[in-house]
C-alpha positions in Angstrom: 39.8 -14.0 -65.5 36.2 -15.0 -66.1 32.9 -13.2 -65.9 29.2 -13.7 -66.1 27.0 -11.0 -67.7 23.2 -10.9 -68.4 22.5 -10.3 -72.1 19.6 -8.2 -73.5 17.6 -11.3 -74.3 17.7 -12.7 -70.7 20.5 -15.2 -71.3 23.8 -15.4 -69.4 27.1 -14.9 -71.1 30.1 -16.7 -69.5 33.3 -15.1 -70.6 36.8 -16.4 -70.1 40.3 -16.3 -71.6 41.8 -19.5 -73.1 45.4 -20.5 -72.4 46.6 -18.4 -75.3 44.9 -15.3 -73.8 42.1 -15.1 -76.4 38.8 -13.9 -75.1 36.0 -16.5 -75.5 32.4 -16.7 -74.4 29.4 -19.0 -74.3 25.8 -18.2 -73.5 23.3 -20.1 -71.2 19.7 -19.9 -70.2 20.4 -20.0 -66.5 23.1 -18.3 -64.5 23.9 -21.5 -62.6 24.7 -23.3 -65.9 27.1 -20.4 -66.8 28.8 -20.7 -63.4 29.3 -24.4 -63.7 30.7 -24.0 -67.2 33.2 -21.4 -66.0 34.2 -23.6 -63.1 34.8 -26.6 -65.4 36.6 -24.5 -67.9 38.9 -23.0 -65.3 39.7 -26.5 -64.0 40.4 -27.8 -67.6 42.7 -24.8 -68.3 44.5 -25.3 -64.9 45.1 -29.0 -65.6 46.1 -28.4 -69.2 43.1 -30.4 -70.4 41.3 -27.5 -72.1 40.4 -28.2 -75.8 39.5 -25.5 -78.2 35.8 -25.8 -79.1 36.6 -25.1 -82.8 39.0 -28.0 -82.9 36.5 -30.3 -81.3 34.2 -29.8 -84.4 36.9 -31.1 -86.7 35.7 -34.1 -88.8 37.2 -37.5 -88.7 38.1 -37.3 -92.4 40.3 -34.3 -91.7 42.4 -36.3 -89.2 42.3 -39.4 -91.4 43.9 -37.2 -94.1 46.6 -36.0 -91.6 47.3 -39.7 -90.7 47.5 -40.7 -94.4 49.9 -37.9 -95.2 52.2 -39.3 -92.5 52.2 -42.8 -94.0 55.2 -41.9 -96.2 57.4 -42.7 -93.2 56.2 -46.4 -93.2 57.2 -49.3 -95.4 55.3 -49.3 -98.7 53.3 -52.4 -97.9 52.3 -51.1 -94.5 51.3 -47.8 -95.9 49.3 -49.5 -98.6 47.5 -51.7 -96.0 46.5 -48.7 -93.9 45.3 -46.8 -96.9 43.2 -49.8 -97.9 41.7 -50.1 -94.4 40.9 -46.4 -94.3 39.2 -46.4 -97.7 37.2 -49.7 -97.4 36.4 -50.1 -93.7 37.2 -47.1 -91.5 36.1 -44.0 -93.4 32.8 -45.5 -94.5 31.9 -46.0 -90.8 33.4 -42.8 -89.2 33.7 -40.4 -92.1 31.9 -37.1 -91.9 31.5 -37.3 -88.1 33.0 -34.9 -85.6 36.1 -36.6 -84.2 35.2 -35.5 -80.7 31.8 -37.2 -81.1 33.3 -40.7 -81.5 33.3 -42.7 -78.3 34.3 -46.1 -77.0 30.9 -47.6 -77.7 31.0 -46.4 -81.3 34.3 -48.3 -81.8 32.7 -51.4 -80.2 29.8 -51.1 -82.6 32.3 -50.8 -85.5 34.1 -54.0 -84.3 30.8 -55.9 -84.1 29.8 -54.7 -87.6 33.2 -55.9 -89.0 32.7 -59.4 -87.5 29.1 -59.5 -88.7 30.2 -58.6 -92.2 32.5 -61.6 -92.1 35.9 -60.1 -91.6 38.5 -62.2 -89.9 40.0 -61.3 -86.5 43.3 -60.1 -88.1 41.5 -57.6 -90.4 39.4 -56.4 -87.5 42.5 -55.9 -85.4 44.2 -54.0 -88.2 41.1 -51.7 -88.6 41.1 -50.9 -84.9 44.8 -50.3 -85.0 44.5 -47.9 -87.9 41.6 -46.1 -86.3 43.5 -45.9 -83.0 46.4 -44.3 -84.8 44.2 -41.6 -86.4 42.6 -40.9 -83.0 46.0 -40.8 -81.3 47.1 -38.1 -83.8 44.1 -36.0 -82.8 44.7 -36.7 -79.1 48.3 -35.5 -79.3 47.1 -32.4 -81.1 44.7 -31.8 -78.1 41.6 -32.1 -80.2 40.2 -35.0 -78.1 41.1 -35.9 -74.5 41.1 -39.7 -74.8 41.6 -42.1 -77.6 38.3 -44.0 -77.9 39.9 -46.7 -80.0 42.4 -47.6 -77.3 41.8 -50.5 -75.0 39.6 -52.7 -77.3 40.6 -56.4 -77.3 40.4 -58.3 -80.5 41.8 -61.8 -80.2 43.9 -62.9 -83.1 45.0 -66.5 -83.2 48.7 -67.2 -83.7 49.7 -67.8 -87.2 52.1 -70.5 -88.4 55.7 -69.8 -87.6 54.7 -67.8 -84.4 54.6 -70.8 -82.1 56.8 -70.8 -79.1 59.9 -73.0 -79.4 59.7 -76.6 -78.2 61.3 -77.7 -75.0 64.2 -79.4 -76.9 65.2 -76.1 -78.5 65.0 -74.1 -75.3 68.1 -75.8 -73.9 70.2 -73.7 -76.2 68.8 -70.4 -74.8 71.2 -68.7 -72.4 68.7 -67.6 -69.8 69.6 -67.0 -66.1 68.9 -69.9 -63.9 68.8 -72.4 -66.8 71.4 -75.0 -67.3 72.3 -76.2 -70.8 72.6 -79.8 -71.6 
């Protein structure tokens, strides 16, 4: 149930109930803006995409802390690497910002800055991976709709020992359609 009421100061209050049934409102200068807001909000609620405005104001640092608390489940070296990346590269760039205010282009700028500061591709990839995990935690908690750190391509050259086997060693593979010598 939603409603639009004119307030004493000439503004328009758009009132609605969130998915939990809590009454919420927002004010606008024009009635048309209030109507559009209610229509968009009703659509978001119906689709299950509605995000609590208070949660959207959460800072990146709060979600980085949540991510760091969950690192206890990882191997000690992996945990240590993510903590290092958060402290030295990720938090200085995104810390203090509202998590909902970080977009795809902000992450692209972050990647460019890392390259300009001389970091190798593997470190840049690790930073984007760590950032993406923080954003994914916020996305799963319905604080943001999309993960702005997903979908970035950082090319990392293969390291030694990661090369594909030579043709002489492929003969020992038992793959369908392949005859062994």
